[in-house]
N, C-alpha and C positions, 0 to 999 in steps of 0.2 A: 613649100618653103624649104623643107629639109633636103630635098633632092638636089644634090650637087652643091649645096651651100658650102660644105667643107672644102671641096675642091676649088670653088670660085674664090673663097675668102683666104684660104691658107696655102693652097698649092703645095701640100706636103709639109707645111710648117706648123700644123696644129700642135698644140702643146697643152699639157696640164701643169699649171703652176702650183708648186708645193710651198713656195715661200716667195718673197720678193726677189730672191736671187737664184733659186733653183727651179728648173722646170724639166718636164719630160716631153719630148716630141711624140707625135702620133706614131711615126715610123719606129722610133726607139721602143715605145711600149709594145707595138705590134710584134716587133722582132724579138725583143728580150723576154717577153711573156709568152712567146710562141702561141699567139692567139689564133683561134680557128677563124674561118671565113665569117661565120656568124658573129663571133665576138668582135672581129675587126669592124664589121658593119655597125654593130651596136656601139662600139667605141666612137666611130665617126658620128653617129647620131647624138651621142652624149656630148661630144666636143662641139658639134653644130649648135646644140641647145645652149651650151655654155657660152659660145661665141655670140649668139643672138642676145642672150641675157646680158652679157658684158657690154655689147653695143647699146642696148637699151639703157643701161645704167649710165654709160658715157653721155648719151643724149640728154638724160635727165640732169646730169651734173652740169652740162653746158647750159641748160635752161636755168638752173639754180644760180650759176655764176652770172649769167646775163641779167637775171632779175635783180640780184644783189647789186650789181654794178649800176643798173638803171635807177634803183632806189637811192643809191649814194649820189649819183649825178643830179637827180631831181632836187636834192636839198642844198646843193652847192651854188655859190655865186658864179657868174661867168669866169672870173679869173681863177677861182678854185677848180672849176671844171677843167679849164685848160691845164692847170698843174696836175690835176688828177689823171688826165689822159696821158700826160708826159710820164707820170709815175707808172701807169699801167703798161706803157710801151717799153718800159725798162724791165718788166717782169719776164722771166723765161717762159717760153711757150709751153702750154700744157698738153 
């Protein structure tokens, strides 16, 4: 799983997010920290693991959203369901 995941998913755009607005790219960290070849490979592995973990969390969040939406829809009347769908369509994409 790890072999090449970094390159396939990020193509040089891997990053480590320090906050919601600040991040460090793999290339910047590798260059600015003057990483050895071994450290560079270890960093790629760490970023691959982080990317997979993040992807898994996103999938779980999608499932939670869908489950919540389905539970709401089940309790509504047909006109309320129609209005609910209209309201959902007005929400920004996540």
